[in-house]
C-alpha positions as a Markdown table, in Angstrom:
| # | Residue | x | y | z |
|---|---|---|---|---|
| 1 | Met | -34.5 | 13.6 | -43.7 |
| 2 | Asn | -37.9 | 13.0 | -42.1 |
| 3 | Pro | -40.9 | 10.7 | -42.5 |
| 4 | Met | -43.3 | 13.3 | -43.8 |
| 5 | Ser | -45.2 | 12.4 | -47.0 |
| 6 | Ser | -45.3 | 14.7 | -50.0 |
| 7 | Ile | -48.9 | 15.7 | -49.0 |
| 8 | Ala | -47.9 | 16.7 | -45.5 |
| 9 | Val | -44.9 | 18.6 | -46.9 |
| 10 | Ala | -47.3 | 20.5 | -49.2 |
| 11 | Ala | -49.5 | 21.3 | -46.2 |
| 12 | Leu | -46.4 | 22.6 | -44.4 |
| 13 | Leu | -45.6 | 24.9 | -47.2 |
| 14 | Val | -49.2 | 26.2 | -47.4 |
| 15 | Leu | -49.0 | 27.0 | -43.6 |
| 16 | Ala | -45.7 | 28.8 | -44.3 |
| 17 | Gly | -48.0 | 31.2 | -46.1 |
| 18 | Ala | -48.4 | 32.9 | -49.5 |
| 19 | Ala | -48.5 | 36.6 | -49.0 |
| 20 | Asp | -51.6 | 38.7 | -49.7 |
| 21 | Pro | -50.7 | 40.5 | -52.9 |
| 22 | Gly | -53.0 | 43.3 | -52.3 |
| 23 | Asp | -54.6 | 45.4 | -55.0 |
| 24 | Gly | -53.0 | 44.8 | -58.3 |
| 25 | Gly | -50.8 | 42.0 | -57.1 |
| 26 | Arg | -50.8 | 38.4 | -58.2 |
| 27 | Thr | -49.8 | 35.5 | -56.0 |
| 28 | Val | -47.8 | 33.1 | -58.1 |
| 29 | Gly | -49.2 | 29.6 | -58.4 |
| 30 | Thr | -51.4 | 31.2 | -61.1 |
| 31 | Pro | -49.9 | 31.1 | -64.5 |
| 32 | Ile | -49.0 | 34.5 | -65.9 |
| 33 | Asn | -50.2 | 35.1 | -69.4 |
| 34 | Glu | -50.5 | 31.4 | -69.8 |
| 35 | Glu | -52.6 | 31.6 | -73.0 |
| 36 | Arg | -50.1 | 33.6 | -74.9 |
| 37 | Thr | -46.7 | 32.4 | -73.7 |
| 38 | Arg | -44.9 | 29.9 | -71.5 |
| 39 | Gly | -44.6 | 32.6 | -68.8 |
| 40 | Ile | -44.2 | 31.4 | -65.2 |
| 41 | Asn | -46.3 | 29.3 | -62.8 |
| 42 | Leu | -44.6 | 29.3 | -59.4 |
| 43 | Ala | -45.7 | 26.6 | -57.1 |
| 44 | His | -45.4 | 26.5 | -53.3 |
| 45 | Ser | -44.1 | 30.1 | -53.5 |
| 46 | Lys | -44.6 | 33.2 | -51.4 |
| 47 | Ile | -43.5 | 35.5 | -54.2 |
| 48 | Val | -45.9 | 38.2 | -55.2 |
| 49 | Val | -45.8 | 39.5 | -58.8 |
| 50 | Ser | -47.4 | 42.8 | -59.5 |
| 51 | Gly | -47.4 | 45.7 | -62.0 |
| 52 | Asp | -49.0 | 46.7 | -65.3 |
| 53 | Gly | -46.5 | 44.6 | -67.2 |
| 54 | Thr | -48.1 | 41.3 | -65.9 |
| 55 | Arg | -51.4 | 41.7 | -67.8 |
| 56 | Gly | -52.9 | 42.8 | -71.1 |
| 57 | Gly | -49.9 | 42.0 | -73.2 |
| 58 | Arg | -47.6 | 39.4 | -74.7 |
| 59 | Ser | -44.4 | 37.9 | -73.4 |
| 60 | Asp | -41.3 | 36.8 | -75.3 |
| 61 | Gly | -41.2 | 33.5 | -73.4 |
| 62 | Tyr | -38.2 | 34.4 | -71.2 |
| 63 | Ala | -37.3 | 31.2 | -69.2 |
| 64 | Leu | -36.0 | 31.1 | -65.7 |
| 65 | Lys | -32.4 | 29.7 | -65.5 |
| 66 | Arg | -33.2 | 27.5 | -62.5 |
| 67 | Pro | -36.5 | 25.7 | -62.1 |
| 68 | Cys | -36.5 | 25.4 | -58.3 |
| 69 | Trp | -35.1 | 27.1 | -55.2 |
| 70 | Tyr | -35.5 | 27.6 | -51.4 |
| 71 | Glu | -37.5 | 30.6 | -50.1 |
| 72 | Pro | -37.4 | 32.1 | -46.6 |
| 73 | Gly | -40.4 | 31.1 | -44.4 |
| 74 | Leu | -41.2 | 31.0 | -40.7 |
| 75 | Asp | -39.0 | 31.6 | -37.7 |
| 76 | Ala | -38.3 | 28.9 | -35.2 |
| 77 | Asn | -41.4 | 29.5 | -32.9 |
| 78 | Glu | -43.8 | 29.9 | -35.8 |
| 79 | Met | -42.5 | 26.8 | -37.5 |
| 80 | Leu | -42.9 | 24.6 | -34.4 |
| 81 | Lys | -46.5 | 25.9 | -33.9 |
| 82 | Ser | -47.3 | 25.2 | -37.6 |
| 83 | Gln | -45.9 | 21.6 | -37.4 |
| 84 | Glu | -47.7 | 20.9 | -34.2 |
| 85 | Ser | -51.0 | 21.9 | -35.9 |
| 86 | Leu | -50.2 | 19.3 | -38.6 |
| 87 | Arg | -50.5 | 16.4 | -36.2 |
| 88 | Ala | -53.6 | 14.9 | -37.8 |
| 89 | Tyr | -52.1 | 15.2 | -41.3 |
| 90 | Trp | -48.9 | 13.6 | -40.1 |
| 91 | Phe | -50.6 | 10.6 | -38.5 |
| 92 | Arg | -52.8 | 10.2 | -41.6 |
| 93 | Phe | -50.2 | 10.3 | -44.2 |
| 94 | Thr | -47.1 | 8.8 | -42.5 |
| 95 | Glu | -46.4 | 5.1 | -42.8 |
| 96 | Asn | -46.7 | 3.2 | -39.5 |
| 97 | Pro | -47.1 | 6.4 | -37.4 |
| 98 | Thr | -46.6 | 6.2 | -33.6 |
| 99 | Glu | -46.5 | 8.9 | -30.9 |
| 100 | Glu | -42.8 | 8.2 | -30.5 |
| 101 | Lys | -42.1 | 8.9 | -34.2 |
| 102 | Trp | -44.2 | 12.0 | -34.0 |
| 103 | Gln | -42.3 | 13.4 | -31.0 |
| 104 | Ala | -39.0 | 12.6 | -32.8 |
| 105 | Phe | -40.3 | 14.5 | -35.9 |
| 106 | Leu | -41.1 | 17.6 | -33.8 |
| 107 | Lys | -37.7 | 17.4 | -32.1 |
| 108 | Gln | -35.9 | 18.9 | -35.1 |
| 109 | Phe | -38.1 | 22.0 | -34.8 |
| 110 | Glu | -37.9 | 22.2 | -31.0 |
| 111 | Asn | -34.1 | 22.2 | -31.2 |
| 112 | Lys | -34.2 | 25.5 | -33.1 |
| 113 | Ile | -36.3 | 27.4 | -30.5 |
| 114 | Gly | -34.2 | 30.3 | -29.1 |
| 115 | Lys | -31.8 | 30.3 | -32.1 |
| 116 | Asp | -31.6 | 33.1 | -34.6 |
| 117 | Gly | -32.6 | 32.2 | -38.1 |
| 118 | Arg | -35.5 | 31.2 | -40.2 |
| 119 | Trp | -36.8 | 28.0 | -41.9 |
| 120 | Trp | -36.6 | 28.0 | -45.7 |
| 121 | Gly | -38.8 | 25.8 | -47.9 |
| 122 | Pro | -38.7 | 24.8 | -51.6 |
| 123 | Ala | -40.6 | 26.3 | -54.5 |
| 124 | Tyr | -40.5 | 25.8 | -58.2 |
| 125 | Asn | -41.6 | 27.0 | -61.6 |
| 126 | Ala | -44.3 | 24.6 | -62.7 |
| 127 | Ala | -44.1 | 26.0 | -66.3 |
| 128 | Asp | -40.7 | 24.3 | -66.6 |
| 129 | Pro | -40.9 | 20.6 | -67.4 |
| 130 | Lys | -38.0 | 20.1 | -65.0 |
| 131 | Gly | -39.5 | 22.1 | -62.2 |
| 132 | Gln | -41.3 | 19.4 | -60.3 |
| 133 | Ala | -38.4 | 16.9 | -60.4 |
| 134 | Cys | -36.0 | 19.7 | -59.2 |
| 135 | Phe | -38.5 | 20.5 | -56.4 |
| 136 | Ala | -38.6 | 16.9 | -55.3 |
| 137 | Ser | -34.8 | 16.8 | -55.0 |
| 138 | Leu | -34.7 | 19.6 | -52.3 |
| 139 | Asp | -35.2 | 19.1 | -48.6 |
| 140 | Pro | -38.7 | 20.1 | -47.4 |
| 141 | Phe | -37.2 | 22.6 | -44.9 |
| 142 | Val | -33.8 | 24.0 | -44.1 |
| 143 | Phe | -32.9 | 26.2 | -41.1 |
| 144 | Val | -30.9 | 29.2 | -42.1 |
| 145 | Pro | -29.0 | 31.6 | -39.9 |
| 146 | Pro | -29.8 | 35.3 | -40.4 |
| 147 | Gly | -28.1 | 37.2 | -43.2 |
| 148 | Thr | -27.2 | 34.1 | -45.1 |
| 149 | Thr | -28.6 | 32.3 | -48.1 |
| 150 | Pro | -28.5 | 28.5 | -48.3 |
| 151 | Pro | -27.3 | 26.5 | -51.3 |
| 152 | Ser | -30.1 | 26.7 | -53.9 |
| 153 | Gly | -31.6 | 29.6 | -51.9 |
| 154 | Ile | -33.3 | 32.3 | -54.0 |
| 155 | Thr | -31.2 | 35.4 | -54.7 |
| 156 | Ile | -32.2 | 39.0 | -55.6 |
| 157 | Gln | -30.9 | 38.3 | -59.1 |
| 158 | Glu | -33.3 | 35.3 | -59.5 |
| 159 | Leu | -36.1 | 37.5 | -58.1 |
| 160 | Ala | -35.4 | 39.9 | -60.9 |
| 161 | Glu | -35.4 | 37.1 | -63.4 |
| 162 | Ile | -38.9 | 36.1 | -62.2 |
| 163 | Ala | -40.1 | 39.6 | -62.8 |
| 164 | Arg | -38.5 | 39.5 | -66.3 |
| 165 | Ala | -40.3 | 36.2 | -67.0 |
| 166 | Ala | -43.6 | 37.7 | -66.0 |
| 167 | Leu | -43.1 | 40.8 | -68.1 |
| 168 | Thr | -45.5 | 41.4 | -71.1 |
| 169 | Val | -45.8 | 44.3 | -73.5 |
| 170 | Pro | -48.7 | 45.3 | -75.7 |
| 171 | Glu | -49.2 | 43.5 | -78.9 |
| 172 | Pro | -49.7 | 46.2 | -81.6 |
| 173 | Thr | -52.1 | 46.3 | -84.5 |
| 174 | Val | -50.4 | 47.0 | -87.8 |
| 175 | Lys | -51.9 | 49.7 | -90.0 |
| 176 | Leu | -51.1 | 50.2 | -93.7 |
| 177 | Asn | -51.8 | 52.7 | -96.4 |
| 178 | Pro | -52.6 | 51.5 | -99.0 |
| 179 | Asp | -54.5 | 49.1 | -96.8 |
| 180 | Ala | -56.1 | 46.4 | -99.0 |
| 181 | Lys | -53.5 | 46.2 | -101.7 |
| 182 | Ser | -50.3 | 47.9 | -102.7 |
| 183 | Tyr | -48.5 | 48.2 | -106.0 |
| 184 | Val | -45.0 | 48.0 | -107.3 |
| 185 | Asn | -43.0 | 51.2 | -106.4 |
| 186 | Leu | -45.9 | 52.7 | -104.5 |
| 187 | Pro | -44.9 | 53.6 | -100.9 |
| 188 | Thr | -46.7 | 51.5 | -98.3 |
| 189 | Trp | -46.9 | 53.5 | -95.1 |
| 190 | Val | -46.7 | 51.6 | -91.8 |
| 191 | Trp | -47.7 | 52.6 | -88.3 |
| 192 | Leu | -49.0 | 50.9 | -85.2 |
| 193 | Glu | -52.1 | 51.3 | -83.0 |
| 194 | Gly | -53.0 | 49.9 | -79.6 |
| 195 | Ile | -49.7 | 50.2 | -77.9 |
| 196 | Gly | -50.9 | 52.5 | -75.1 |
| 197 | Glu | -48.4 | 53.5 | -72.4 |
| 198 | Pro | -44.8 | 52.9 | -73.8 |
| 199 | Arg | -43.5 | 51.8 | -70.4 |
| 200 | Arg | -44.3 | 48.5 | -68.6 |
| 201 | Ser | -43.1 | 47.4 | -65.2 |
| 202 | Val | -43.2 | 44.2 | -63.1 |
| 203 | Thr | -42.2 | 43.8 | -59.5 |
| 204 | Ala | -41.4 | 40.4 | -57.8 |
| 205 | Thr | -41.5 | 40.5 | -54.0 |
| 206 | Ile | -40.9 | 38.2 | -51.1 |
| 207 | Pro | -42.8 | 40.2 | -48.6 |
| 208 | Gly | -40.7 | 41.6 | -45.8 |
| 209 | Val | -37.5 | 40.1 | -47.3 |
| 210 | Met | -36.6 | 41.5 | -50.8 |
| 211 | Ser | -38.0 | 42.9 | -54.0 |
| 212 | Ala | -36.9 | 43.5 | -57.6 |
| 213 | Thr | -38.5 | 45.6 | -60.3 |
| 214 | Val | -37.9 | 45.5 | -64.1 |
| 215 | Val | -39.0 | 48.1 | -66.5 |
| 216 | Ala | -39.4 | 47.8 | -70.3 |
| 217 | Thr | -39.6 | 51.0 | -72.3 |
| 218 | Leu | -40.6 | 51.1 | -76.0 |
| 219 | Glu | -37.5 | 52.3 | -77.9 |
| 220 | Ser | -38.2 | 51.6 | -81.6 |
| 221 | Ile | -39.9 | 49.4 | -84.2 |
| 222 | Thr | -38.4 | 47.3 | -87.0 |
| 223 | Ile | -40.0 | 46.3 | -90.3 |
| 224 | Asp | -39.5 | 43.0 | -92.1 |
| 225 | Pro | -41.1 | 43.2 | -95.5 |
| 226 | Gly | -41.4 | 39.4 | -95.8 |
| 227 | Thr | -39.0 | 39.2 | -98.8 |
| 228 | Thr | -35.5 | 39.9 | -99.9 |
| 229 | Lys | -33.8 | 43.3 | -100.4 |
| 230 | Asp | -34.0 | 43.1 | -104.2 |
| 231 | Arg | -37.8 | 42.9 | -103.9 |
| 232 | Ala | -38.5 | 45.4 | -101.2 |
| 233 | Glu | -37.0 | 48.7 | -100.0 |
| 234 | Val | -37.5 | 49.3 | -96.2 |
| 235 | His | -37.7 | 52.8 | -94.7 |
| 236 | Glu | -37.3 | 53.0 | -90.9 |
| 237 | Glu | -35.7 | 56.4 | -90.5 |
| 238 | Gly | -38.9 | 58.1 | -89.6 |
| 239 | Cys | -40.6 | 55.3 | -87.7 |
| 240 | Gly | -39.9 | 56.3 | -84.1 |
| 241 | Thr | -41.7 | 54.2 | -81.6 |
| 242 | Ser | -45.0 | 53.7 | -83.4 |
| 243 | Gly | -44.5 | 54.3 | -87.1 |
| 244 | Lys | -45.8 | 57.2 | -89.2 |
| 245 | Pro | -49.5 | 57.4 | -90.2 |
| 246 | Tyr | -50.2 | 58.3 | -93.7 |
| 247 | Thr | -50.7 | 62.0 | -94.4 |
| 248 | Lys | -51.6 | 63.3 | -97.8 |
| 249 | Gly | -48.6 | 65.1 | -99.3 |
| 250 | Gly | -46.4 | 64.0 | -96.4 |
| 251 | Thr | -42.9 | 62.6 | -96.6 |
| 252 | Phe | -42.6 | 58.9 | -96.8 |
| 253 | Ala | -40.2 | 57.8 | -94.0 |
| 254 | Cys | -41.6 | 54.7 | -92.4 |
| 255 | Gly | -42.8 | 51.7 | -94.4 |
| 256 | Val | -42.0 | 49.6 | -97.5 |
| 257 | Arg | -41.7 | 50.2 | -101.2 |
| 258 | Tyr | -42.1 | 46.9 | -102.9 |
| 259 | Leu | -40.1 | 46.5 | -106.1 |
| 260 | Arg | -41.7 | 43.3 | -107.4 |
| 261 | Ser | -45.2 | 42.0 | -107.6 |
| 262 | Ser | -46.2 | 39.3 | -105.1 |
| 263 | Ile | -47.9 | 37.2 | -107.8 |
| 264 | Asp | -45.2 | 34.5 | -107.5 |
| 265 | Gln | -45.3 | 34.4 | -103.7 |
| 266 | Pro | -47.2 | 31.8 | -101.5 |
| 267 | Arg | -50.9 | 32.9 | -101.5 |
| 268 | Glu | -49.8 | 35.7 | -103.9 |
| 269 | Lys | -48.9 | 37.9 | -100.9 |
| 270 | Tyr | -46.0 | 39.2 | -98.9 |
| 271 | Thr | -46.2 | 38.7 | -95.1 |
| 272 | Leu | -45.0 | 42.0 | -93.5 |
| 273 | Thr | -43.9 | 41.9 | -89.8 |
| 274 | Val | -43.6 | 44.9 | -87.6 |
| 275 | Ser | -41.8 | 44.3 | -84.3 |
| 276 | Thr | -41.7 | 46.6 | -81.3 |
| 277 | Val | -38.4 | 46.7 | -79.3 |
| 278 | Trp | -38.5 | 47.2 | -75.5 |
| 279 | Pro | -35.2 | 47.4 | -73.7 |
| 280 | Val | -35.4 | 46.1 | -70.2 |
| 281 | Glu | -33.7 | 47.6 | -67.1 |
| 282 | Val | -33.6 | 46.6 | -63.4 |
| 283 | Val | -34.8 | 49.5 | -61.3 |
| 284 | Asp | -32.0 | 51.0 | -59.1 |
| 285 | Asp | -29.5 | 48.5 | -60.5 |
| 286 | Val | -30.2 | 46.2 | -57.6 |
| 287 | Val | -28.5 | 43.4 | -59.5 |
| 288 | Pro | -25.7 | 43.5 | -62.0 |
| 289 | Val | -27.6 | 41.8 | -64.8 |
| 290 | Gln | -28.6 | 43.0 | -68.3 |
| 291 | Phe | -31.7 | 41.5 | -69.9 |
| 292 | Ala | -32.3 | 41.2 | -73.6 |
| 293 | Pro | -35.0 | 43.5 | -74.9 |
| 294 | Val | -38.5 | 42.2 | -75.3 |
| 295 | Glu | -39.4 | 42.1 | -79.0 |
| 296 | Val | -43.0 | 41.4 | -80.0 |
| 297 | Gly | -44.1 | 41.3 | -83.6 |
| 298 | Ala | -47.4 | 41.6 | -85.5 |
| 299 | Thr | -48.0 | 40.6 | -89.1 |
| 300 | Arg | -50.0 | 41.7 | -92.1 |
| 301 | Asp | -50.5 | 40.2 | -95.5 |
| 302 | Val | -49.6 | 42.6 | -98.3 |
| 303 | Pro | -50.7 | 41.7 | -101.8 |
| 304 | Val | -48.6 | 43.7 | -104.3 |
| 305 | Gly | -49.8 | 44.2 | -107.9 |
| 306 | Glu | -48.4 | 45.9 | -111.0 |
| 307 | Ile | -50.0 | 48.9 | -112.5 |
| 308 | Gln | -50.8 | 48.1 | -116.1 |
| 309 | Ser | -50.4 | 50.8 | -118.7 |
| 310 | Asn | -51.4 | 50.9 | -122.3 |
| 311 | Val | -49.0 | 52.6 | -124.7 |
| 312 | Lys | -50.7 | 54.0 | -127.8 |
| 313 | Pro | -48.7 | 54.1 | -131.0 |
């Protein structure tokens, strides 16, 4: 479409501007929760991701359905000025540059002066192995009339998906009683610590254009005893959202009663997993989409022994 090199195109997109996220915001281009999950890493993007759900937690690895798209950028006047400021880059990185070619390049931007609309540029999710190739297949800029979205242009639904991909929830700490070792037929009480606020939200915004917010609310926990039903009896009726701490003389309603010793298991232990379940909603139903709940699990090893008794004749 034009003789700009990939480096000059990148400079163009930088000039198109990544918005200032302000306090608590995060400009994408920085991986979100990269150490814990695939997350998102949006390149050449103006999108700002913010909210308490972007930090201090763990994601379920939700993946964006499309790895690249167009985003709205500068109007016709702003775009022409930005391109004119790139003259030195253009001459440096264009093969066999001449003044005639430079003026021909600027012509496509001059032709849009006085016309309603905005230039859109490509962005992509660098966390997706297909993202960069997808980005390279798009034109470096497309002029779009007001009130319309170009083919491959970002939609409000995709913005909600970006918020969903950035969403994390607290990773709980599993507490048990008995703690060090349990015994056959002895109730093992289960509860969680470290969850904090049972509501997490993330907002993805293209400043001045559109915004979408997703909210995850802790609903329940599930317990996997790490073995089959004939070896363990699970009680979840009293778990609520964080389990039930042990109380002397209390009613056992959240935990596991192991029916067989773990002596024959790998490492002579059962691996118990407790998962928190966080249904996700889009605030104000701005898009007709339902996301799967975020489920995050934590594990504990549970050695289970048998109480030996001596029967005297």
